[in-house]
SETI-630463 format. One record per residue: x, y, z of N, C-alpha, C in turn; residue in three letters. Coordinates in steps of 0.1 Angstrom, whole numbers, padded with zeros to 4 digits, always signed. Example, Ala and Ser with C-alpha at 12.3 -4.5 7.8 and 13.67 -1.06 7.14 Angstrom:
+0132-0057+0078+0123-0045+0078+0132-0033+0078ALA+0128-0022+0071+0137-0011+0071+0129+0000+0079SER
//
This chain:
-0742+0306+0858-0728+0302+0858-0722+0306+0872MET-0716+0296+0880-0710+0300+0893-0699+0311+0891PRO-0699+0319+0901-0689+0330+0901-0674+0325+0900ASP-0672+0313+0906-0659+0307+0906-0655+0300+0894THR-0664+0298+0883-0661+0292+0872-0654+0301+0862MET-0642+0297+0858-0634+0306+0848-0641+0303+0834THR-0645+0313+0827-0650+0311+0814-0641+0305+0804PRO-0646+0297+0795-0638+0291+0785-0643+0298+0772ILE-0635+0307+0767-0639+0316+0757-0633+0311+0743ASP-0643+0305+0736-0639+0299+0723-0643+0308+0711LEU-0646+0320+0713-0650+0329+0702-0639+0331+0692ARG-0627+0333+0696-0615+0337+0687-0603+0335+0695SER-0591+0335+0688-0578+0336+0695-0574+0350+0697ASP-0583+0359+0695-0580+0373+0698-0583+0376+0713THR-0589+0368+0720-0594+0371+0734-0584+0367+0744VAL-0572+0363+0740-0561+0360+0750-0557+0372+0758THR-0552+0369+0770-0548+0378+0779-0533+0377+0782ARG-0525+0388+0783-0511+0387+0786-0508+0378+0798PRO-0498+0369+0796-0494+0361+0807-0486+0370+0817THR-0485+0365+0830-0476+0373+0839-0462+0376+0834PRO-0456+0366+0827-0442+0368+0822-0442+0379+0811ALA-0453+0379+0802-0454+0389+0793-0457+0403+0799MET-0464+0404+0809-0467+0416+0816-0453+0422+0821ARG-0446+0413+0827-0433+0417+0832-0423+0421+0821GLU-0424+0415+0810-0416+0420+0798-0420+0434+0794ALA-0432+0437+0794-0438+0450+0791-0433+0461+0801MET-0433+0457+0814-0429+0466+0824-0414+0470+0822LEU-0406+0460+0817-0391+0463+0816-0387+0470+0802ARG-0397+0471+0793-0395+0476+0780-0388+0490+0780ALA-0377+0491+0772-0372+0504+0768-0381+0511+0758GLU-0383+0524+0759-0393+0530+0750-0388+0543+0745VAL-0392+0547+0734-0390+0560+0728-0402+0564+0719GLY-0400+0573+0710-0411+0578+0701-0410+0571+0688ASP-0420+0562+0686-0419+0554+0674-0422+0562+0661ASP-0430+0573+0663-0433+0581+0651-0420+0587+0645VAL-0410+0590+0655-0397+0595+0650-0387+0583+0648TYR-0392+0571+0649-0384+0560+0647-0374+0557+0658GLY-0377+0562+0670-0368+0562+0681-0372+0552+0693GLU-0381+0544+0691-0384+0534+0701-0376+0521+0699ASP-0366+0519+0709-0357+0508+0706-0363+0494+0706PRO-0374+0492+0713-0381+0480+0714-0388+0477+0701THR-0396+0487+0696-0403+0485+0683-0392+0483+0672VAL-0381+0490+0673-0371+0488+0662-0365+0474+0663ASN-0363+0468+0676-0358+0455+0677-0369+0445+0672ALA-0382+0447+0674-0391+0438+0668-0391+0438+0653LEU-0391+0450+0648-0391+0451+0633-0379+0445+0627GLN-0367+0447+0633-0355+0441+0628-0355+0426+0629ALA-0360+0421+0640-0361+0407+0642-0369+0399+0631ARG-0382+0405+0629-0390+0399+0620-0385+0401+0606LEU-0379+0412+0603-0374+0414+0589-0363+0403+0586SER-0355+0400+0596-0344+0390+0595-0350+0375+0593THR-0359+0372+0603-0365+0359+0603-0374+0355+0591GLU-0381+0365+0586-0390+0363+0575-0385+0366+0561LEU-0372+0373+0561-0366+0375+0548-0370+0387+0541GLY-0371+0398+0548-0375+0412+0542-0365+0422+0546PHE-0365+0433+0538-0356+0444+0541-0360+0452+0552GLU-0373+0454+0554-0378+0463+0564-0392+0459+0570ALA-0396+0465+0580-0408+0462+0587-0414+0474+0594ALA-0427+0473+0596-0435+0484+0602-0445+0478+0612LEU-0444+0483+0625-0453+0479+0635-0466+0487+0634PHE-0477+0480+0634-0490+0487+0634-0500+0482+0644THR-0510+0490+0648-0519+0487+0659-0527+0475+0657PRO-0530+0471+0644-0538+0459+0641-0535+0453+0628SER-0541+0441+0626-0538+0434+0613-0546+0441+0603GLY-0558+0446+0606-0567+0453+0596-0558+0465+0590THR-0552+0472+0599-0544+0485+0594-0532+0480+0586GLN-0525+0469+0591-0514+0464+0583-0518+0461+0569ALA-0529+0453+0568-0534+0450+0555-0538+0462+0547ASN-0544+0472+0553-0549+0483+0546-0537+0492+0540LEU-0527+0494+0548-0517+0503+0544-0508+0495+0534VAL-0508+0481+0535-0501+0473+0525-0508+0475+0511ALA-0522+0474+0511-0528+0476+0498-0526+0490+0492LEU-0526+0500+0501-0525+0514+0497-0511+0517+0492MET-0501+0510+0497-0488+0512+0493-0485+0504+0480ALA-0492+0493+0478-0490+0486+0465-0498+0492+0454HIS-0509+0498+0457-0518+0502+0445-0521+0517+0447CYS-0526+0522+0435-0530+0536+0434-0545+0536+0431GLU-0551+0549+0431-0564+0550+0429-0568+0544+0415ARG-0579+0536+0414-0583+0530+0402-0575+0517+0399GLY-0567+0512+0408-0561+0500+0407-0570+0488+0412ASP-0566+0476+0411-0574+0465+0415-0565+0455+0422GLU-0571+0449+0432-0564+0437+0438-0573+0425+0438TYR-0568+0413+0435-0575+0401+0434-0574+0394+0448LEU-0586+0389+0453-0587+0385+0467-0598+0374+0468VAL-0597+0366+0478-0607+0356+0480-0620+0362+0485GLY-0632+0356+0480-0644+0361+0483-0648+0361+0498MET-0642+0352+0505-0643+0351+0520-0631+0355+0527ASP-0622+0362+0520-0609+0366+0527-0611+0378+0537ALA-0603+0378+0547-0605+0388+0557-0603+0402+0551HIS-0594+0404+0542-0591+0418+0537-0603+0423+0528THR-0611+0413+0523-0622+0417+0515-0635+0418+0523TYR-0637+0408+0531-0651+0407+0538-0651+0412+0552LYS-0641+0413+0559-0641+0416+0573-0632+0428+0577PHE-0629+0437+0568-0621+0448+0572-0628+0461+0567GLU-0642+0461+0567-0649+0473+0565-0648+0479+0551GLY-0643+0472+0541-0641+0477+0528-0631+0488+0527GLY-0621+0488+0536-0611+0499+0538-0604+0502+0525GLY-0600+0492+0517-0592+0494+0505-0600+0502+0495ALA-0614+0500+0494-0622+0507+0485-0625+0521+0490ALA-0628+0521+0504-0633+0534+0510-0621+0544+0511VAL-0610+0539+0516-0599+0549+0519-0589+0549+0507LEU-0587+0538+0500-0577+0537+0490-0581+0538+0476GLY-0595+0539+0473-0601+0538+0460-0595+0527+0452SER-0593+0515+0458-0588+0504+0452-0599+0493+0451ILE-0601+0489+0438-0612+0479+0435-0608+0466+0439GLN-0617+0459+0447-0614+0444+0449-0621+0436+0438PRO-0614+0425+0434-0619+0415+0424-0620+0402+0432GLN-0631+0399+0439-0633+0387+0446-0633+0374+0438PRO-0627+0364+0444-0626+0351+0437-0631+0340+0447ILE-0639+0331+0443-0643+0320+0452-0632+0312+0457PRO-0631+0309+0470-0621+0300+0475-0625+0285+0471HIS-0613+0278+0469-0615+0263+0469-0616+0259+0483ALA-0622+0246+0485-0623+0241+0498-0611+0241+0507PRO-0599+0240+0501-0587+0239+0508-0581+0253+0511ASP-0589+0263+0508-0584+0277+0511-0577+0284+0500GLY-0573+0277+0490-0566+0283+0479-0576+0291+0470THR-0570+0300+0462-0577+0306+0451-0572+0299+0438LEU-0581+0292+0431-0577+0285+0420-0569+0293+0410PRO-0557+0290+0406-0549+0299+0398-0555+0301+0385LEU-0562+0292+0379-0568+0294+0366-0579+0305+0367GLU-0586+0305+0378-0596+0315+0381-0589+0329+0383ALA-0578+0329+0390-0571+0341+0392-0566+0347+0379VAL-0561+0339+0371-0555+0343+0357-0566+0348+0348GLU-0578+0342+0350-0590+0346+0341-0595+0360+0344HIS-0593+0365+0356-0598+0378+0360-0588+0389+0360VAL-0576+0386+0356-0566+0396+0354-0571+0405+0342ILE-0571+0418+0344-0577+0427+0334-0566+0430+0323LYS-0570+0432+0310-0561+0436+0300-0558+0451+0302PRO-0547+0455+0297-0543+0469+0297-0552+0477+0287VAL-0562+0483+0293-0573+0490+0286-0579+0500+0295ASP-0582+0512+0290-0588+0523+0299-0602+0519+0304PRO-0608+0509+0298-0621+0505+0304-0620+0498+0317HIS-0608+0493+0320-0607+0484+0332-0598+0491+0343PHE-0602+0486+0355-0592+0489+0366-0579+0482+0363ALA-0568+0487+0368-0555+0481+0366-0552+0470+0376ARG-0551+0458+0372-0548+0447+0381-0534+0448+0386THR-0532+0450+0399-0518+0452+0404-0514+0441+0414ARG-0523+0435+0421-0519+0428+0433-0528+0415+0435LEU-0522+0404+0439-0529+0393+0444-0527+0392+0458LEU-0538+0390+0466-0537+0389+0481-0542+0375+0485CYS-0534+0368+0493-0536+0355+0498-0538+0356+0513LEU-0544+0345+0519-0545+0345+0534-0540+0331+0539GLU-0532+0331+0550-0527+0319+0555-0526+0320+0570ASN-0533+0313+0578-0543+0303+0574-0556+0310+0570THR-0564+0302+0562-0578+0307+0559-0588+0297+0565TRP-0596+0303+0574-0605+0294+0582-0598+0282+0587HIS-0586+0284+0592-0577+0274+0598-0570+0265+0588GLY-0573+0267+0575-0567+0258+0565-0554+0264+0560ARG-0543+0255+0559-0529+0259+0556-0528+0258+0540VAL-0523+0269+0534-0520+0269+0520-0509+0260+0518LEU-0509+0251+0508-0498+0241+0505-0486+0250+0499PRO-0474+0245+0503-0462+0252+0499-0461+0252+0483MET-0465+0242+0477-0464+0241+0462-0473+0252+0456GLY-0484+0254+0462-0494+0264+0458-0487+0278+0458TYR-0480+0280+0469-0475+0294+0471-0464+0296+0460LEU-0456+0286+0457-0446+0288+0445-0453+0289+0433ARG-0464+0283+0430-0471+0284+0417-0478+0298+0417ASP-0483+0303+0428-0489+0317+0428-0478+0327+0425ALA-0466+0325+0431-0455+0334+0428-0451+0335+0414ARG-0451+0323+0407-0448+0322+0393-0459+0329+0385GLU-0471+0327+0388-0482+0334+0381-0480+0349+0382LEU-0478+0354+0394-0476+0368+0396-0465+0374+0388CYS-0454+0367+0388-0442+0371+0381-0445+0372+0366ASP-0453+0362+0360-0456+0361+0346-0464+0373+0342HIS-0474+0377+0351-0483+0388+0348-0479+0402+0353HIS-0467+0402+0360-0463+0415+0365-0471+0420+0377GLY-0476+0411+0385-0484+0414+0398-0475+0413+0410LEU-0478+0421+0420-0472+0419+0433-0481+0409+0440ARG-0475+0403+0451-0481+0393+0459-0481+0395+0474LEU-0492+0397+0480-0493+0401+0495-0499+0389+0502HIS-0494+0387+0514-0499+0376+0523-0505+0383+0535LEU-0518+0381+0538-0524+0383+0551-0520+0371+0559ASP-0510+0372+0566-0505+0362+0575-0509+0363+0590GLY-0522+0366+0591-0527+0368+0605-0523+0356+0613ALA-0524+0344+0608-0520+0332+0616-0509+0325+0608ARG-0499+0332+0604-0487+0328+0597-0480+0316+0605LEU-0478+0319+0618-0472+0309+0626-0479+0296+0628TYR-0493+0297+0629-0501+0285+0629-0498+0277+0616ASN-0497+0283+0605-0494+0276+0592-0480+0270+0593ALA-0470+0277+0597-0456+0272+0598-0455+0260+0607ALA-0461+0261+0618-0461+0250+0628-0468+0237+0623VAL-0479+0239+0616-0486+0228+0610-0478+0222+0599ALA-0471+0230+0591-0463+0225+0580-0449+0220+0585LEU-0446+0223+0596-0433+0219+0602-0421+0225+0595GLY-0422+0238+0592-0412+0246+0585-0410+0259+0592VAL-0399+0267+0591-0398+0280+0595-0408+0289+0589PRO-0411+0299+0596-0422+0308+0590-0416+0315+0577ALA-0402+0318+0577-0396+0323+0565-0397+0315+0553GLY-0400+0302+0554-0401+0293+0543-0414+0296+0535ALA-0424+0300+0543-0437+0305+0538-0436+0318+0532VAL-0430+0327+0539-0431+0342+0535-0422+0345+0523THR-0412+0336+0520-0402+0339+0510-0409+0341+0496ARG-0421+0336+0494-0427+0337+0481-0434+0351+0479HIS-0435+0360+0489-0443+0371+0489-0435+0384+0487PHE-0441+0395+0482-0435+0408+0482-0438+0415+0495ASP-0449+0411+0501-0452+0418+0515-0460+0408+0523SER-0459+0409+0536-0466+0401+0545-0470+0409+0557VAL-0482+0406+0562-0486+0411+0575-0487+0400+0585SER-0482+0402+0596-0482+0392+0607-0489+0397+0620VAL-0498+0390+0624-0505+0394+0637-0500+0388+0648CYS-0496+0395+0659-0491+0391+0671-0501+0389+0682LEU-0514+0393+0680-0524+0393+0691-0534+0383+0689SER-0532+0372+0680-0541+0361+0679-0534+0349+0687LYS-0532+0339+0681-0526+0327+0688-0514+0329+0696GLY-0506+0339+0692-0493+0342+0698-0495+0350+0712LEU-0507+0356+0714-0511+0360+0727-0507+0374+0731GLY-0501+0382+0722-0498+0395+0725-0510+0403+0726ALA-0511+0414+0734-0524+0422+0735-0527+0430+0723PRO-0517+0435+0716-0521+0445+0705-0509+0443+0694VAL-0513+0444+0682-0502+0447+0672-0500+0437+0661GLY-0497+0442+0650-0492+0434+0638-0480+0441+0632SER-0473+0433+0624-0461+0438+0617-0463+0436+0602VAL-0460+0446+0594-0460+0445+0580-0446+0445+0575LEU-0443+0436+0565-0429+0435+0560-0429+0436+0546LEU-0418+0442+0540-0416+0443+0526-0402+0449+0523GLY-0400+0454+0511-0387+0461+0509-0388+0475+0514ASP-0376+0481+0515-0375+0495+0521-0384+0505+0515ARG-0385+0506+0502-0393+0515+0495-0408+0513+0498GLU-0412+0501+0498-0426+0497+0501-0430+0501+0516PHE-0421+0498+0525-0424+0501+0539-0424+0516+0542ILE-0415+0524+0534-0416+0539+0535-0430+0544+0531ALA-0435+0538+0520-0448+0543+0516-0459+0538+0526ARG-0458+0526+0531-0468+0521+0541-0467+0529+0554ALA-0455+0534+0558-0454+0542+0570-0462+0555+0569ALA-0461+0561+0557-0469+0573+0555-0484+0571+0555ARG-0489+0559+0549-0502+0557+0550-0507+0552+0565TRP-0497+0547+0572-0500+0544+0587-0503+0557+0594ARG-0495+0567+0591-0497+0580+0598-0510+0586+0593LYS-0513+0585+0580-0526+0591+0575-0538+0584+0582VAL-0537+0571+0584-0547+0563+0590-0548+0563+0605CYS-0539+0572+0611-0539+0573+0626-0532+0563+0633GLY-0523+0555+0627-0517+0544+0633-0503+0547+0639GLY-0499+0559+0638-0486+0563+0644-0487+0563+0659GLY-0479+0555+0666-0480+0554+0680-0466+0559+0686MET-0467+0564+0698-0455+0570+0704-0447+0559+0711ARG-0448+0558+0725-0440+0549+0732-0446+0535+0731GLN-0445+0529+0719-0451+0517+0715-0443+0505+0719ALA-0431+0507+0725-0422+0497+0729-0429+0488+0740GLY-0438+0493+0748-0445+0485+0757-0453+0473+0750LEU-0459+0477+0738-0466+0467+0731-0457+0458+0723LEU-0446+0464+0718-0436+0456+0711-0429+0446+0720ALA-0427+0449+0732-0421+0440+0742-0430+0428+0743ALA-0443+0430+0744-0453+0418+0745-0451+0410+0732ALA-0449+0416+0720-0448+0408+0708-0436+0400+0708ALA-0424+0406+0713-0412+0399+0713-0413+0387+0722LEU-0419+0390+0734-0421+0378+0743-0429+0367+0737HIS-0439+0371+0729-0447+0360+0723-0439+0353+0712ALA-0431+0359+0705-0422+0352+0696-0412+0343+0702LEU-0408+0347+0713-0398+0338+0721-0404+0326+0727ASP-0417+0328+0732-0423+0318+0741-0435+0311+0736HIS-0442+0317+0726-0455+0312+0723-0457+0307+0709HIS-0446+0304+0702-0448+0299+0688-0449+0283+0688VAL-0439+0277+0695-0439+0262+0694-0452+0256+0701THR-0457+0264+0711-0469+0259+0718-0482+0260+0709ARG-0482+0266+0698-0492+0265+0689-0497+0251+0685LEU-0487+0242+0686-0490+0228+0683-0500+0223+0694ALA-0499+0228+0706-0509+0223+0716-0523+0227+0712ASP-0525+0240+0706-0538+0244+0701-0543+0235+0690ASP-0534+0231+0681-0538+0222+0670-0542+0209+0675HIS-0535+0204+0685-0538+0191+0691-0552+0192+0698ARG-0554+0202+0706-0567+0203+0712-0578+0204+0703ARG-0576+0212+0692-0587+0213+0682-0590+0200+0676ALA-0580+0192+0672-0582+0179+0666-0590+0170+0677ALA-0586+0170+0689-0592+0162+0700-0607+0166+0701HIS-0609+0179+0702-0623+0184+0704-0632+0180+0693LEU-0627+0180+0680-0635+0177+0669-0638+0162+0669ALA-0629+0154+0673-0631+0139+0673-0641+0135+0683THR-0639+0142+0696-0649+0138+0706-0663+0144+0704GLN-0664+0156+0697-0677+0161+0693-0684+0151+0684LEU-0676+0146+0674-0682+0136+0665-0688+0124+0672ALA-0680+0120+0683-0686+0109+0690-0700+0112+0697LYS-0701+0125+0700-0714+0129+0706-0725+0132+0696LEU-0722+0130+0683-0732+0131+0673-0731+0144+0665GLY-0721+0152+0668-0720+0165+0660-0711+0163+0648PHE-0714+0170+0637-0706+0170+0625-0696+0181+0627ASP-0683+0177+0631-0673+0186+0635-0660+0183+0627ALA-0653+0193+0623-0640+0191+0616-0630+0202+0622THR-0618+0198+0622-0607+0207+0628-0597+0210+0617ALA-0593+0223+0617-0582+0228+0609-0573+0237+0617HIS-0561+0232+0619-0551+0239+0628-0558+0242+0642THR-0559+0254+0645-0565+0258+0659-0580+0260+0659ASN-0587+0256+0648-0601+0259+0647-0609+0247+0645MET-0621+0246+0652-0630+0235+0650-0643+0241+0644VAL-0649+0235+0635-0661+0239+0628-0672+0229+0631PHE-0683+0233+0636-0694+0224+0641-0706+0228+0634VAL-0712+0218+0626-0725+0221+0619-0736+0222+0629ASP-0742+0233+0630-0754+0235+0639-0764+0244+0631VAL-0776+0239+0629-0786+0248+0622-0787+0261+0628PRO-0789+0271+0621-0791+0286+0625-0801+0287+0636VAL-0812+0279+0634-0824+0280+0643-0820+0274+0657ALA-0809+0266+0658-0806+0260+0671-0794+0267+0677ARG-0788+0277+0670-0776+0282+0675-0778+0290+0688GLN-0789+0298+0689-0792+0307+0701-0794+0298+0712ALA-0801+0287+0712-0802+0277+0723-0789+0271+0727ALA-0781+0268+0718-0768+0262+0720-0759+0273+0728LEU-0759+0285+0723-0751+0295+0729-0755+0297+0743LYS-0769+0298+0746-0774+0300+0760-0770+0289+0768ALA-0771+0276+0763-0769+0264+0771-0754+0264+0775HIS-0745+0267+0765-0730+0266+0768-0727+0277+0778LEU-0733+0289+0777-0730+0300+0786-0733+0296+0800ALA-0744+0288+0802-0747+0284+0816-0737+0274+0821MET-0729+0268+0813-0718+0260+0817-0704+0266+0816HIS-0705+0280+0814-0691+0287+0814-0684+0287+0801GLY-0691+0283+0790-0684+0282+0777-0690+0293+0768VAL-0681+0301+0762-0685+0313+0754-0682+0310+0740VAL-0693+0311+0731-0691+0309+0716-0697+0321+0709ILE-0693+0322+0696-0701+0332+0687-0710+0324+0679SER-0721+0330+0675-0730+0324+0666-0733+0335+0655THR-0738+0330+0644-0741+0341+0633-0751+0335+0624GLY-0749+0339+0611-0759+0336+0601-0756+0323+0592TYR-0745+0317+0595-0742+0304+0588-0745+0292+0597LEU-0748+0281+0590-0752+0269+0598-0739+0262+0604PRO-0731+0269+0609-0718+0264+0614-0713+0272+0625GLN-0708+0267+0636-0702+0274+0647-0687+0271+0648VAL-0679+0282+0649-0665+0281+0650-0660+0281+0664ARG-0651+0272+0668-0646+0271+0681-0630+0273+0679LEU-0624+0282+0686-0611+0286+0684-0602+0283+0696VAL-0592+0275+0694-0582+0272+0705-0571+0283+0706MET-0567+0286+0718-0557+0296+0720-0550+0295+0734HIS-0541+0305+0737-0533+0304+0748-0540+0302+0762LEU-0553+0306+0763-0560+0306+0775-0569+0293+0776ASP-0568+0284+0766-0576+0271+0767-0566+0260+0770ILE-0570+0252+0780-0562+0241+0785-0570+0228+0783ASP-0564+0217+0787-0571+0204+0786-0583+0203+0794ASP-0583+0208+0806-0595+0208+0815-0606+0216+0809PRO-0602+0227+0802-0612+0235+0795-0619+0228+0784GLY-0611+0219+0776-0618+0211+0765-0626+0201+0772ILE-0623+0195+0783-0632+0185+0789-0644+0192+0793ALA-0644+0203+0799-0656+0210+0803-0665+0214+0791ARG-0658+0217+0780-0666+0221+0768-0673+0208+0763THR-0667+0197+0763-0673+0185+0758-0685+0181+0767LEU-0683+0182+0780-0694+0180+0789-0706+0189+0786GLU-0704+0201+0783-0714+0210+0780-0722+0207+0767ALA-0714+0203+0757-0719+0199+0744-0727+0186+0745PHE-0722+0177+0754-0729+0165+0756-0742+0166+0763GLY-0743+0175+0772-0755+0178+0779-0765+0184+0769ALA-0760+0192+0760-0769+0198+0750-0774+0188+0741PHE-0765+0178+0737-0770+0168+0728-0780+0159+0734ALA-0779+0157+0747-0789+0148+0754-0803+0155+0756ARG
//
């Protein structure tokens, strides 16, 4: 790869770098000690998202994994159970933290192709009140899931099911704003169905670090204690919160560009003979596992970076650092591989 070639990193929307304007906002940030609740910029971020998403309180955390973990530990006690998708991030990709650190039992449920958890399957695994069973306390959904947006009617029905069975409802909203932009609704229209929501600022929105957990005041007070226990108490965190505020001001509506680029990339890859589909900012390309190493090496020679794994599918993620010329270069590289 020539030294002058800027890499096109399609591994994830976590790889974004702060823009010059975001760096300037970080330099100007007023700061204090957030563990004491005295960082004005963190407080401004928490207040803003509480208002916009319809909650009483919020908590800034270093990562989405920690936001979800302290949410589960604030909702559940030892020996409780949460219901979760079999391929959900909180179950499959967060190190088993709820079980390891919270003594909370997960009850995984297979996803439907659209990313929902079939509510009849959810209802079937709710445990009876009996000392033989873990106590079912919480249903955890993810939006988007593998780029798929949960339908608004489904969220309403999930809320009704939880109310009927006395369960709490948590949203892993790592890509909440992608879902809202795709639906054409304010993010608060999605979150109003939930008791708690985690929102990641360091994916498509492009902040360098941080997620925010939202809920009622009592819930957030419990979560703040667990954040401290988990080592997530930060001091002059306003430098990071300023980046998050800048992202909310400037990087939400542009998510539609990521969705447009993903759809275009999938369409053009199909013309090259690849089986490719797009969901919001993600493209999934069917590639046999045995061919993935060769594809990864070939693309790297053309300055395109991808992740490969154990599934016969490669995920390509659009984000703040991907532009239209980058998509063109990616298609050139895939075309050369196909030939």
